[in-house]
C-alpha positions, -999 to 999 in steps of 0.1 A, spaced: -341 -372 526 -357 -379 493 -344 -399 466 -323 -379 439 -304 -385 407 -266 -382 411 -244 -370 383 -204 -362 379 -198 -338 352 -160 -331 343 -163 -298 329 -180 -265 334 -199 -269 301 -214 -303 313 -222 -287 347 -243 -259 333 -261 -286 310 -272 -306 342 -283 -277 363 -319 -271 347 -341 -240 347 -356 -243 384 -342 -246 420 -361 -278 426 -346 -295 394 -308 -294 403 -284 -284 429 -245 -281 430 -227 -303 452 -190 -291 461 -180 -294 499 -215 -302 508 -213 -286 540 -245 -264 537 -263 -283 509 -265 -318 527 -275 -300 557 -306 -285 540 -315 -318 523 -312 -338 556 -332 -310 574 -362 -313 548 -356 -277 536 -350 -287 500 -354 -320 480 -337 -313 447 -344 -339 419 -307 -340 408 -273 -335 425 -248 -322 402 -213 -331 418 -187 -306 404 -156 -320 423 -144 -337 392 -141 -305 374 -103 -298 375 -107 -264 360 -125 -251 390 -98 -259 415 -70 -234 413 -51 -207 431 -31 -184 407 -13 -151 413 3 -128 390 17 -96 402 8 -77 370 -27 -92 370 -40 -104 405 -55 -133 423 -77 -160 407 -93 -183 429 -112 -212 413 -147 -220 428 -134 -253 443 -104 -239 460 -108 -251 497 -107 -225 527 -77 -245 540 -58 -238 508 -68 -202 510 -58 -197 545 -25 -214 541 -14 -199 508 16 -179 515 9 -151 489 -27 -147 503 -15 -145 537 9 -119 529 -8 -98 502 -45 -106 508 -42 -111 546 -78 -101 554 -89 -132 531 -68 -155 547 -80 -146 581 -116 -147 571 -110 -183 556 -94 -193 589 -122 -181 610 -146 -205 592 -158 -235 612 -131 -261 622 -102 -276 603 -123 -305 592 -147 -280 575 -121 -259 561 -105 -290 544 -137 -296 523 -156 -263 522 -149 -244 491 -147 -205 484 -178 -209 458 -197 -227 485 -188 -201 512 -201 -172 492 -233 -191 480 -243 -208 513 -279 -202 525 -288 -182 559 -287 -198 591 -321 -182 604 -338 -208 627 -371 -200 612 -357 -207 575 -339 -237 589 -372 -254 605 -387 -275 580 -420 -268 595 -420 -231 593 -431 -216 561 -413 -180 562 -408 -155 535 -376 -171 523 -398 -202 517 -427 -187 499 -446 -178 530 -462 -144 538 -443 -134 570 -408 -131 586 -411 -148 619 -380 -131 632 -393 -96 631 -417 -101 661 -401 -132 672 -366 -148 683 -342 -121 665 -313 -122 687 -289 -131 656 -308 -111 629 -300 -80 610 -298 -45 623 -288 -29 588 -305 -36 555 -332 -57 568 -369 -58 554 -390 -76 546 -367 -104 556 -342 -100 584 -315 -128 578 -279 -120 583 -255 -132 554 -233 -162 569 -202 -158 548 -170 -146 563 -150 -146 530 -176 -125 514 -168 -94 532 -130 -98 527 -135 -103 492 -158 -72 488 -133 -51 508 -105 -62 482 -129 -51 454 -131 -86 440 -152 -99 411 -169 -130 402 -172 -151 371 -206 -165 364 -211 -194 336 -246 -205 322 -257 -220 291 -258 -184 277 -221 -181 281 -197 -162 306 -201 -129 326 -180 -112 352 -191 -86 375 -181 -71 410 -187 -89 440 -206 -59 452 -233 -67 427 -234 -104 433 -255 -103 465 -289 -91 466 -310 -76 495 -344 -92 504 -361 -60 494 -349 -70 459 -351 -109 461 -365 -133 487 -361 -167 474 -320 -163 473 -290 -140 484 -271 -137 453 -282 -128 417 -275 -164 406 -302 -182 385 -309 -219 387 -286 -226 355 -257 -206 366 -226 -213 385 -198 -193 400 -164 -206 384 -140 -182 398 -131 -152 420 -108 -125 409 -89 -100 431 -67 -73 417 -32 -70 430 -31 -48 461 -8 -18 459 24 -21 482 9 4 508 -22 -19 514 -30 -33 548 -58 -57 556 -77 -77 584 -107 -94 593 -120 -95 627 -151 -114 640 -169 -118 673 -185 -151 678 -207 -163 708 -186 -196 712 -146 -196 712 -148 -228 691 -161 -227 655 -191 -204 652 -207 -180 627 -199 -141 631 -221 -122 654 -205 -93 642 -175 -91 619 -155 -64 599 -130 -68 569 -109 -36 564 -88 -30 536 -66 3 539 -41 22 518 -17 39 542 8 64 538 27 70 568 0 73 594 -25 88 570 -55 65 554 -54 74 517 -80 50 508 -103 24 526 -129 -3 521 -149 -16 553 -173 -44 549 -194 -58 579 -204 -95 584 -232 -107 606 -253 -75 607 -272 -75 574 -288 -97 548 -258 -92 526 -219 -85 533 -225 -47 542 -202 -21 530 -200 9 551 -192 42 530 -201 62 563 -173 46 582 -147 50 551 -157 86 547 -145 92 584 -111 76 579 -100 88 542 -76 116 544 -72 112 580 -45 101 606 -55 69 620 -58 72 656 -79 56 684 -103 83 683 -108 85 647 -113 47 644 -139 49 672 -157 76 652 -157 53 621 -173 26 641 -200 48 655 -205 58 616 -209 24 605 -240 18 626 -255 52 624 -283 39 601 -288 7 624 -324 -3 630 -321 -31 659 -351 -54 662 -364 -62 698 -334 -84 708 -304 -74 688 -297 -38 698 -265 -51 716 -249 -55 680 -249 -18 676 -219 -11 705 -207 -45 694 -202 -34 658 -187 -2 669 -159 -20 689 -152 -44 661 -148 -21 635 -127 3 657 -103 -27 666 -103 -38 629 -91 -4 617 -63 -1 645 -51 -35 636 -50 -30 598 -32 3 605 -6 -14 628 -17 3 659 -31 -27 676 -28 -65 676 -63 -71 692 
């Protein structure tokens, strides 16, 4: 690890002044779970670390029935998963936060960091491999070891986004607040993540001098039900091979509206309007849930080693729909 400058601002205004105009100039340090791993692995070598843990305005969880849920970027995953309102009203988000890592990781990992973490692709994480993500000319996963890579939205890079919380937030139609030296802006989380075909150097729209300060979710209607399910290779802590966040509005057994977002299958949290269309206006049954699962992967383009993700995604989507509808506890 190379030497670096270390600063501890106490306000958001001070943070953005320290960030600089290039990715090599400065990096934000919050929980540090991903950042320190990249630095120790020789993937990045920032000139300055901007420790934001002393910025009190960034650590909060606030809920108002008339407005919604506001999560400061420094809210920890433990705080989110154990918050009684989130567990009751935003269940998919609480379940997603709970599914991340170990208790020790969740105690320090932040919601802002979870959204902005970098891919776990082994080619990207190898300091000796200059892949597309690091300015090279080839995605080695395309013809290489691609067991864990994208089956949807891939090309020219085939990473999968590692966040569990992002699909849940997207399913809840969340928005993010971003601050830079130019001021503050809000945008839907659907627009926060970008495909490699649009941007190779990062997975979000953030520029080097910008920071996520808050996530907002509007209050769900009383008929809203939600869940997040994921399949992982190890029973202990692990990233999602496949996951699904489902947020449904139900009247009796009829799905009035639904948002379905997948994890582990695409370079960004992958919303599936195809699966949603199967459910809307229909009575939720195992058969209709199975049809929705098939629709979710109808456009999948697996690589040489990851076609297994297609039936796995179908099964996870089906189970998540049935669980959200109260028809299954699995």
